[in-house]
C-alpha angles and dihedrals in degrees: 000000000000092000091050091053095043099043120124106272089209094059111017091205098159099056092045089051091053089052094048094048089053089232094151098059096032097051119355099056093041089053088054091052101047108016100066089117086066105065100182094055090042094054090046090053090049090051093051094048091048089055092044090053097052111134119255088244092060092048093048092049092052086053097080096311099288123169122229089254093051092046090052090051093046090048102219110213097221099048096089096046092049091049091055091048092054095052087046091053092051090053088054090054095057083081101109094213094059091051092045092052091053095050093041091056089053087052096050093049090054094047095043091058088063094210096313121116114283121246122260089247091051092050090049094051091050091050092048089052092054090046090052093052091044093052089050093051092045096067110114116251124229121188090203096061098038091248088124091062091045089055093053092048093048092049092049090051090049092057093043088059092063093262092151094054094044098048094043087054093051089052092058096053121109089235093050092121086075090074103014092109091048094043092053093049090050090048093050091050093048090060094041105127095004103072092100090053090059091068102044101073117118093004113135106167124062093227093062091045091053094049091052092048093051089048090052100048095087092073095035111050097048101036113139119166121193119199123206125179114227090237089056098247099104108078133196118294119187128210135161114234112238111255125251092239089060092051087048092052092048091050094047088046095051093047090048097047097044121103135187091245093056103090092168090056094045088052091050089049091050091047092051092046089052090051092049088053091051092051092047092053090046090051095051092045093049094045093051098039115023112013099091092045093051095050091047093051095047091048088053094051093046092054091046134079087261095065091113086071092080141015115249093231087085098068090041093052087045093055096041095049105037097039088053089050092046092053090047094050092043090236109189118261098240088066094058102029094108094069096051095080137132087241095057094048086049092050091055095048086050091050091053100048096042093048092045088055093047091048090058091049092049092053092050089053091047092239130146109284099189096102094051093044093053096044091052088047090050090047092057091046090052093047089049090055095048092050094046091049091048092052091045096049094040089058091050105114090191095064118122117255090247094053090045087056091046093055093045091056089047092052091048089056093049092045089057092051118102094180095064101060090035091055091069093047086056094049094049091045090050096049114118123184093218092055109028131050124242086239090063091048091050093050092049091049094047094046089048091051090051091050094049090052089053092048088051090052092047089052095053093044091051092237089132115106090201133023114272113204101215090184094054089049097049091048088067086067091050093093132109091239094056095039088053090061090049090047093052088057095045089058085077088056092131094053099036118100118245093261094057094049093045089054091051098047092044094056091044090049090055092048096051095038116029097023091042091220103125088146087072087069095050093104127130097238093048092047092046091048090049089052094048092048087053095046092048092060087229111178106254134183115242095254093055092047089050094051093050092050093045091050094048091047089050090052093049090050095046094047090055100042103031113021096165097056090040092056090044087056097044098047096047115177111021128211101275095046092043094048090049094052094047091050090051092053089051092228099127104129116228101200124102098251089052092052091053091049089049090050090054093047089046093054090047092051092045087055091053090048092052090049092052091047089051091048093050095044090049089052100044103029115125092024121114114265093011096155092053093048090050089052093052094046090050093058086062084064093049090254118130116198131154120228089253089053093048091048089050095049092047091050090050089054088046092240097120131047127208089252095054091046091053091050090050090049095051091048090048093048090049092052092049090053088058088056095251125115116230090238091051091047090055097042109040091113091042092052090049092054091054115119121240087250092059093046089053095048091049093052128192123327124252089278088079091080088055091050092052098046087056091058132082115244091252092058097047099084093048091046093050092050091049090052094047092050090050087056091054091258098132089111088060093046088053091049090049091049092049088053090060090045094051093050089049091050089049091055096041093048096053092094095047130095120238088254091060095054117093090197132000122264123257107284096228094039093047097052093046093049090047088057092043090242128143109265116242118235093232112221098195101160134055088241090055094047090054089061088073087065095055111093093209093054092045092049091048089053093050095048091047086060102250120151106249119220093244090054098053101029094246137118102239130048114254133230100217114251092223094064111110125224093258090048090054091050091051090053092050090048090057089064094051146306116314131220129208088247089059093049096039089210140065108268087201088064090048090058090051091049092046090058091045096056103035095109124137107262114234095221145057125260114255122219120223129197094255120106111271086354121158116164125195121217117242111261108252108250092238092055093046093052088050089055094048093049093047090049096048090048092053097044106042110104101017090066095062095052091048093052092049092049097050110023093164102036103089095178091067100037116123121252120254118245115273116247121193114252093241087063101040 
């Protein structure tokens, strides 16, 4: 074992010598069969075999952190020899007696403990056995070299040796966290390549099969599992799960090609059917006896300091696959009740927003985004299954009363969450065609639609603890940016299923109708698709037909009456703005083919720019200060040009003579002498008509920096607040104030039981607070994102003490993790007066608690590797009890006299005696 761990990673000579000397089959496997009565030797043999079967990827990573691609290019001399040894070892383990010995030893260790906790040694042996089985299952299967057949045989023998019963028993033990990580990796590998078959039983018509396949794709096409050994020598390995459609084709093909005279084919089919039955039994046993526990354990690990032990895709895949299977098999609610919890919904929201931010950062750093894309997609798939399950079980009239009450309380919690609905807005806004897939966008839009239906149901059923304004929420989708994403998916109208098209049209209907923003749909791709739908004589509902006709008519009217704003809406992002965004994302392709495409795109965009310049010149020529007005209008398209540049361009296009240019310059100069810019002189009335939202987005002029430099530091916060209020930004100040209150509540409620909380903490805030991380100021909507372009708002954040994105290399500003509850309340109070509804707790009780807990801590503060991260150790129980006793001793009698003297003065009221949580 020592030689294996200390071998030269460049050569791997020792493990190859073991292979060529046939040590495994001659000695180690024989020891497994016949030396179970010697636990010490048996455990060492298991450890050695677990190490010998480590995947090539793991060995490569331990060799200086190489990836598989880098190792292939380098051409490591040992790689082929080790791969051969691994396939050889799996053949050896198709010996039923070897597998049986391993599983019997696990069973014996559990039985001999007689219900008492297992020893550390026993726990380690059990984990090593599971690691060995996991390594053997991980080996890639290849139909050409018969390894696929070996994998199936090994899996079938595993089940024949009572694997299901043994593993389920392990997952029910109190000490299951010792092997939870290994077990979930093992389960994932067991179903690798077989997930589609799990949904094809008792299906006779192809339409039903197709529907099930489409509903299952969210956890299939994007599956990425990363495996990580508990001793950190087992690195991430990626694979894409085989699709359900492929499994269906294989099954149909095998049934079509089989004949009565083909005994070998019949035998193969019988073996496959037998394996399918084993998988089904395992799935049902796991769902009804261990699923909820495993999900709980994984979530606990992933929100603890030990989260590096495992990739979060496991819990996401587990939820997406088994919840779908539970729904398909109509598993009773009491078996899966544990996963339908506020904490799990909150965890998925946290996963989505954190991975979305990491994706943007990865793009900027020009790194591989695959990992983050798949995590986000799996998160959406898991959320979709949770929501569909919630809807299904909530409609079950046969549920017990206690389960009905449980689901109602869960729905109340979800209805009061702002992070949950806003998460989908963020995902849709962040969608990029060159990064994500249309399948991802489809899944996000469908899941968002499902959530909105549920929220509407909660409102009408009065399950909501606070009023949710559906119209205000939908208005956040009524932007050109968001409708562009819906329009992109609608381009596949002919190939989308009815559910997808219904989700798209429903949202567009609300945008054009309830939100009164039909102009958000006046985009080239949407109008073109609408025309193609009409020309294709596609059967449409009356609502869809009315929407299309209304938007097309709206376009005709706008084009005639207001050509400028119509063009602005149609063209969308212009070259300068688009080029800047692409550069920020770090996605500019350097290869020659990409350069040619860029040149074509650039030519096209230059043509559009020329067309817009001509349109503006035609509209404004002959008016005083025309060049200045054109410059101002161009900025609305994201094009920055000075009057001189515009003049030069117009002359190049032969639209402007030197004489006209001289006159324009004179008019412009005379206007400037009067102290009024040309753009301003032309747009006074336009400016007056601007909405408060537009004013807020535009922010203050460059003079704001001069305003701020003339102020003392103590005056800047008040000045920024005043300026923001003057520009109708009070709603944004209220929002910022609420963010501080939500983080304060999350920190304050950490020591409460769920029964003490009037409402759950914010999902994103809570999980950052639990991990002692700085909390992001989530900018979900386009309007909120625009705040980061407002100098007064940026300055306000800086002087309030937030960590700015550019300072910490992140996307969102951060509320520092070391701010106390009182400090957060003080910051919120600087913005304006607070109410109890905003705080969600009584500030008087906070003062009492603060005085109780202000005791010098007998330890130093540790630093972690997270940005601005400082983590306090848990106070030892003996120290905590001593502090309680000392405090009770000092505060006994004086408290009563204080209370009697000042019955109404809560600020001077004495503290109650502290009681340990176990007694309260």
